[in-house]
N, C-alpha and C positions, 0 to 999 in steps of 0.2 A: 495829373497835376505835377507841377515842378516841385522838386525837393532839393534843398541845399544840404550837402554833406560837408561838414566842417571838421577837419581832422587836425589834431596837434601831435607833432612828432615827439618821441622820446629824445632826450639830448643825445648827441653823438651816435645817431642812427643812420648816418649817410651810407655806410657800407651795406647795411641790411636793405636800405631803400634801393640802392643801385642793383643789388642782387635780385630783388623782387620786382623791379621796374618792368621787365618785359611782360610778365603775367598781368601786372596792374594795367599796363597800356592795352593789352589784348582785351581786357574787360571793357575798358573805355571805348575802344574801337568798335566793339559789338554794340554798345549803346549808340554810338555815332552811326553805324550802319543801319540801325533801326530808327534813325531820326529822333532819338530820345535824349541826346546830349546837348545841352545849351552851352556849357563851358566847363573846363577843367584845367587845373594847374596847381603848381606848388607855390608856397610862400617862401622866398629866399630868406635865409636867416640874417642876411646883411642886405644893405641897400645896393643891390647889383643884380643884373639879369642872370649872370653866372656867379653864384656865390662861392664857387671853388670848394675848398676844404671846410668852409663854414657850414655848408649844407643847407638844409631847409628846416623850417619850423613847423610845417604842416602843409595841408592841401585844401583846396576848395573844388567841389564837384557840384554842378547843378544839372540835374537830370530828371526825366519824367518817369514816374512810377504809378502804378494803379492806386496805391494808397501809402500811408506812412509806414505801415507794417512791412510792405514789400521794399520800400526804400531802406528801412533799417536792416532788413535781412540782407539786402544787397551790400550795404556798407559793412556789415559785420563779417561778410565772407571775402572782403577785399584781401588780396595777397599781402598788402602792407600791414594789415592786422595780424595775419598769420606769421609774418616775418618779424613782428615786434617793432615795426617802425612807428605805428600810431600808438600814442599813450591814451588818447581820448578821441572819441568820434561822436559828434552831435549831428542829428538829422532833424531838419525843420522844414515845414511846408514853405514854399517860396512862390510869390506872385510876381511874375515879370511885368514891369510897367513900362520901362524905356530901354532901348528904343521901341517905340510903338510899332505894331504891325499895321500897315495902311489898311484903312477900311475899304471893303469891296463895295462897288456900286450896287444899289438895290436891284437893278435889272441884270445882274451878271448871269443869271440862269435863264434869261428869256431867249 
């Protein structure tokens, strides 16, 4: 099942975020390599693609895990948690609705 990991950054944590970013991205790449990552990215603290010194207010990751416990464990061991970037992390089950995956014809296995 998919799970949404919604994280909120501590104020003024851009320096810690940038220091831990390579390890954070490595974990996301591992999920992507396993076809378990739907999307991931940060929330800019200002209305700009590159927020500069304003930094980020948090992150969103939607990934597939066996169950809520595994998703929570994965989120709790994120390098951004260890580095003190994230002030709060919420993990919720997520059901992808759109865009829909095209239905396969009934006779696809004939």
